[in-house]
C-alpha positions in Angstrom: 70.5 68.4 120.2 72.0 67.5 123.7 75.7 66.8 124.0 74.9 63.1 124.7 73.5 62.6 121.2 75.6 65.2 119.3 76.7 62.8 116.6 73.2 62.0 115.6 73.1 65.5 114.0 75.2 64.0 111.2 72.8 62.5 108.6 75.1 59.6 107.6 75.8 58.7 111.2 72.1 58.8 112.0 71.3 56.4 109.2 74.2 54.1 110.2 73.1 54.3 113.9 69.6 53.1 113.1 70.7 50.2 110.9 73.4 49.2 113.5 70.9 49.2 116.3 68.3 47.0 114.5 71.1 44.6 113.5 72.4 44.4 117.0 69.0 43.6 118.5 68.6 40.8 116.0 72.0 39.4 116.8 71.4 39.5 120.5 68.2 37.6 120.0 70.1 35.1 117.9 72.9 34.7 120.5 70.3 33.9 123.1 68.5 31.4 120.8 71.7 29.7 119.7 73.0 29.3 123.3 69.7 27.8 124.2 69.7 25.6 121.2 73.2 24.2 122.0 72.9 24.0 125.8 69.3 22.7 126.1 68.0 21.3 122.8 71.0 19.7 121.3 73.2 18.6 124.3 70.9 18.5 127.3 73.0 20.8 129.5 76.6 20.4 128.3 78.4 23.7 129.1 81.5 22.5 127.4 79.7 22.4 124.0 78.6 26.0 124.6 82.2 26.9 125.3 83.4 25.2 122.1 80.8 27.1 120.0 82.1 30.4 121.5 85.6 29.3 120.7 84.9 28.5 117.1 83.2 31.9 116.6 86.4 33.7 117.8 89.2 31.6 116.4 89.0 33.3 113.0 89.4 36.8 114.6 92.6 35.6 116.3 94.0 34.3 113.0 92.6 36.9 110.5 92.0 40.2 112.2 95.6 41.7 111.9 95.5 41.2 108.1 91.9 42.3 108.0 93.0 45.6 109.6 95.6 46.1 106.9 92.8 45.5 104.3 90.6 48.0 106.1 93.3 50.7 105.8 93.6 50.2 102.0 90.1 49.3 100.8 86.7 50.9 101.3 85.6 50.1 104.8 81.9 50.4 103.8 82.4 47.8 101.0 84.1 45.4 103.4 81.2 45.8 105.9 78.6 45.2 103.2 80.3 42.0 102.0 80.8 40.7 105.6 77.2 41.5 106.6 75.9 39.8 103.5 77.9 36.7 104.2 76.6 36.5 107.8 73.1 36.9 106.5 73.5 33.9 104.3 75.2 31.8 107.1 72.4 32.6 109.6 69.7 32.0 107.0 71.1 28.5 106.5 71.0 27.8 110.3 67.5 29.2 110.6 66.3 26.8 107.8 68.0 23.8 109.5 66.3 24.6 112.8 62.9 25.3 111.3 62.9 22.1 109.3 64.1 20.0 112.3 67.3 19.0 110.5 69.7 20.9 112.7 72.7 19.1 114.2 75.4 20.4 116.6 77.9 20.5 113.8 75.7 22.9 111.8 75.8 25.3 114.7 79.5 25.0 115.0 80.0 25.5 111.3 77.9 28.7 111.2 79.7 30.0 114.3 83.1 29.5 112.5 81.9 31.1 109.2 80.4 34.0 111.1 83.7 34.4 112.9 85.5 34.6 109.5 83.2 37.3 108.3 83.3 39.2 111.6 87.2 39.2 111.5 87.0 41.5 108.5 83.9 43.4 109.6 85.2 44.3 113.0 88.2 46.5 112.2 86.4 48.1 109.2 83.4 48.9 111.4 85.5 50.3 114.3 87.5 52.6 112.0 84.5 53.5 109.7 83.0 55.7 112.4 85.9 58.2 112.1 84.9 58.6 108.4 81.3 59.5 109.2 81.8 62.1 111.9 84.4 64.8 112.5 87.2 64.1 115.0 85.7 66.4 117.5 82.6 64.1 117.7 84.5 60.8 117.4 84.5 60.0 121.2 80.7 60.8 121.3 80.0 58.6 118.3 82.0 55.7 119.7 80.0 56.0 123.0 76.7 56.1 121.0 77.8 53.0 119.1 78.3 51.3 122.4 74.9 52.6 123.6 73.3 51.1 120.5 75.0 47.8 121.2 74.0 47.7 124.8 70.4 48.9 124.1 70.3 45.8 121.9 71.8 43.8 124.8 69.0 45.2 127.0 66.2 44.3 124.5 67.5 41.4 122.5 68.0 38.7 125.1 64.6 39.4 126.8 62.8 39.4 123.5 64.7 36.3 122.3 64.0 34.4 125.6 60.3 35.3 125.4 60.0 34.2 121.8 61.9 30.9 122.5 59.3 30.1 125.1 56.5 30.9 122.7 57.7 29.7 119.3 61.1 27.9 119.9 64.5 29.0 118.5 63.9 28.7 114.7 61.8 31.9 114.2 64.2 33.9 116.4 67.0 32.9 114.1 64.9 33.9 111.1 64.3 37.4 112.5 68.1 37.8 112.8 68.4 37.2 109.1 66.1 40.2 108.4 68.1 42.4 110.8 71.3 42.0 108.7 69.4 43.3 105.7 68.5 46.5 107.6 72.2 47.4 108.2 73.2 46.5 104.7 70.5 48.9 103.4 71.7 51.7 105.7 75.3 51.3 104.5 74.2 51.2 100.8 72.1 54.4 101.0 74.7 56.7 102.7 75.7 59.9 101.1 79.2 59.2 99.8 80.0 62.8 99.3 79.7 63.4 103.0 82.1 60.6 104.0 85.8 61.3 104.8 87.7 58.2 103.8 91.2 57.8 105.2 93.4 55.2 103.5 97.0 54.3 103.9 99.3 55.2 101.0 100.8 52.4 98.8 103.5 50.7 100.8 102.2 52.0 104.1 99.3 49.7 104.7 101.1 46.6 105.8 100.6 44.6 109.0 104.3 45.1 109.9 104.0 48.9 109.9 101.0 48.6 112.2 102.7 46.4 114.7 105.8 48.7 114.6 103.6 51.7 115.3 101.9 50.1 118.3 105.2 48.8 119.8 106.5 52.4 119.9 103.4 53.6 121.9 103.4 52.5 125.6 100.0 54.1 126.1 98.5 51.8 123.4 100.3 48.7 124.8 98.7 49.3 128.2 95.2 49.8 126.7 95.6 46.8 124.4 96.7 44.6 127.3 93.5 45.7 129.2 91.5 44.8 126.1 93.0 41.3 125.9 92.3 40.5 129.6 88.7 41.9 129.5 88.0 40.2 126.2 89.4 36.8 127.3 87.7 36.6 130.7 85.0 39.3 131.2 82.9 38.5 128.1 82.0 34.9 128.9 78.6 35.9 130.3 76.9 33.7 127.6 78.3 30.7 129.3 78.1 31.7 133.0 74.6 33.2 132.7 73.4 30.1 130.9 74.6 27.6 133.5 73.7 29.8 136.4 70.1 30.3 135.2 69.5 26.7 134.1 71.5 24.7 136.5 72.1 26.8 139.7 68.6 28.4 139.8 66.6 25.9 137.7 65.1 28.6 135.4 63.8 28.6 131.9 64.6 30.5 128.7 62.7 33.6 129.7 64.7 34.1 132.9 68.0 33.2 131.1 67.3 35.8 128.4 66.5 38.4 131.1 70.0 38.1 132.6 71.4 39.7 129.4 68.8 42.4 129.5 69.6 43.3 133.1 73.3 43.5 132.2 72.2 45.7 129.2 70.6 48.2 131.6 74.0 48.9 133.2 75.8 48.7 129.9 73.5 51.2 128.3 73.9 53.6 131.3 77.7 53.3 131.0 77.7 54.1 127.3 75.5 57.1 127.8 77.6 58.4 130.6 80.7 58.0 128.4 78.9 60.0 125.7 78.4 62.9 128.0 82.1 63.1 129.1 84.2 65.7 127.5 87.1 63.3 127.1 88.0 59.7 128.1 90.5 59.1 130.9 92.5 56.1 132.0 91.4 56.4 135.6 87.8 55.6 134.5 89.1 52.4 133.0 91.0 51.4 136.2 88.2 52.2 138.6 85.7 50.2 136.5 88.0 47.2 136.4 88.2 47.2 140.2 84.4 47.5 140.4 83.9 44.7 137.9 86.1 42.3 139.9 84.4 43.0 143.3 80.8 42.8 142.0 81.4 39.7 140.0 82.8 37.9 143.1 79.7 39.0 145.0 77.4 37.7 142.3 79.1 34.3 142.5 77.7 34.1 146.0 74.2 35.3 145.1 71.7 33.2 147.1 68.9 33.3 144.5 68.1 34.2 140.9 66.8 37.7 141.5 69.9 38.8 143.5 72.1 37.4 140.7 70.0 39.2 138.1 70.1 42.6 139.8 73.9 42.4 140.2 74.1 42.2 136.4 73.3 45.9 136.2 76.5 47.2 138.0 78.5 44.4 136.2 77.3 45.7 132.8 78.0 49.3 134.0 81.6 48.5 135.0 82.3 46.3 132.0 81.2 48.7 129.3 82.8 51.7 131.1 86.2 49.9 130.7 85.7 49.0 127.1 84.1 52.2 125.8 86.6 54.4 127.5 89.6 52.4 126.4 88.3 52.2 122.9 87.9 55.9 122.7 91.4 56.5 124.1 92.8 54.3 121.4 90.9 55.7 118.5 91.5 59.3 119.4 95.2 58.9 119.9 96.1 57.1 116.6 96.8 58.5 113.2 93.9 58.1 110.7 95.9 56.0 108.3 96.8 53.6 111.1 93.3 53.3 112.6 92.2 50.2 110.8 95.3 48.2 111.7 95.3 49.4 115.3 91.6 48.6 115.7 92.2 45.2 114.1 94.8 44.5 116.9 92.2 45.8 119.4 89.6 43.4 118.0 92.1 40.5 117.8 93.2 41.0 121.4 89.6 41.3 122.7 88.6 38.1 121.0 92.0 36.4 120.8 91.9 34.8 124.2 88.3 33.6 123.9 88.9 30.5 121.8 91.1 29.2 124.7 89.3 30.6 127.7 85.7 29.8 126.7 86.2 26.0 126.6 88.0 26.4 130.0 85.1 28.3 131.5 82.7 25.6 130.2 84.9 22.9 131.7 85.0 24.7 135.0 81.2 24.8 135.0 80.9 21.1 134.3 83.6 20.1 136.8 83.2 22.5 139.7 79.8 23.9 139.3 78.1 27.0 137.8 79.3 29.5 140.4 82.9 28.9 139.6 82.3 30.1 136.0 81.7 33.6 137.5 84.7 33.5 139.8 86.9 32.4 136.9 86.0 35.7 135.1 86.5 38.0 138.0 89.9 36.9 139.4 92.0 37.5 136.2 90.4 41.0 135.8 91.3 41.8 139.4 94.9 40.6 138.8 95.1 42.8 135.6 93.9 45.8 137.5 96.6 45.4 140.2 99.3 44.8 137.6 98.4 47.7 135.4 98.0 50.1 138.3 101.4 49.0 139.8 103.1 49.3 136.4 101.8 52.8 135.9 102.9 53.9 139.4 106.3 52.4 138.8 107.1 53.6 135.3 105.2 56.8 135.1 106.4 58.2 138.4 103.0 57.9 140.1 102.3 57.2 143.7 99.3 57.1 146.0 98.7 59.8 148.5 96.0 60.1 151.1 94.6 63.6 151.2 92.5 64.6 154.2 92.3 68.3 153.4 88.9 68.0 151.9 85.6 67.5 153.8 85.6 63.9 152.6 89.1 62.5 152.3 90.3 61.2 148.9 93.0 59.0 147.6 95.0 60.7 144.9 97.5 59.7 142.3 100.6 62.0 142.4 103.1 62.7 139.7 105.7 65.1 141.0 103.9 68.1 142.2 100.9 67.6 139.8 98.0 65.6 141.3 95.0 63.9 139.8 92.0 62.7 141.8 91.3 59.1 141.0 87.8 59.5 142.4 88.0 56.9 145.1 86.3 58.3 148.2 87.6 57.0 151.5 84.7 56.1 153.8 
């Protein structure tokens, strides 16, 4: 098996990967259907309502994820995931019934978004840390990248399929399909070979939230990565809002074209995940380069003169976005102690989603007040500021400086630490 797919040689991971992929496709279809339901069917184009729905989905993570991480370090992660996935299957089944019977109201969607957020708050840290129990440490970075590949393959397929089905049969059947996708992942988890798992749990008295926070505070490298996670999560993951208003209001397109925007982004995101899977090890410079690229391309997309230009730019946007997140995630997981992984990853999840309850309504308000293009600008500028701030901080506190090196055939800018240099990969043209 090639190095890119090395983790699939582990039977338990292969089973998990299949269930995870099917579930992700269903959830991306449902996200597309729910966004269309709120923006078009229930509110007639109110972007703020879409922002509030996103906010309600992520508030529970902000409140519960740190404690959920402590639970994940002390209780079976597989059991936590099974309970959380079952709860989400019930919630989404209720919403599908409401839509299919024509009884759905906006508050039903908001309620399900909040309940799903509560379940996801416990599912997230358990799922992130569970991968290290399936594969050996030497394959952990590869497995994390393949998880991202699964997620982004679903991003590639799900929105397009969802948009097409909405145009054919409306949103109700799409939501019903998502209910079945949860069952696939639950079955995969339930049928794993327990003897081949390597559970890591904190000892009694060592599994508290305070110990996790103290551990992170003592690790400058983790603080930098978690700061990046917060900024990217708060601002860069609002495509559901910006793409919806750009497609429907700026370019006057229907559900099929809106769904395809997520698929175009999925092309780049999948490529990023597979590229990460092939790398021997993750590096911080990949994170910083991708943050800079994301900022520039997003600003260009805000000026896109037509739908197809905007759609094609979603490919490099997805490539940059997922390069940041997968590489940073792998750096965090590889560098922490196994007994701390659940708590650290819960902080990771809380920081990624923690700003969304406040930023998503703001993005929606910006769209309603200043127009759809400004929802794109509002995502790009904070990421650019974070890139400059993190790069400056590293140069200041880690003894790094920039040096122009013209000794090569094509000049390069290099980061220099004392007499040891590291290419940052930015060619000077």
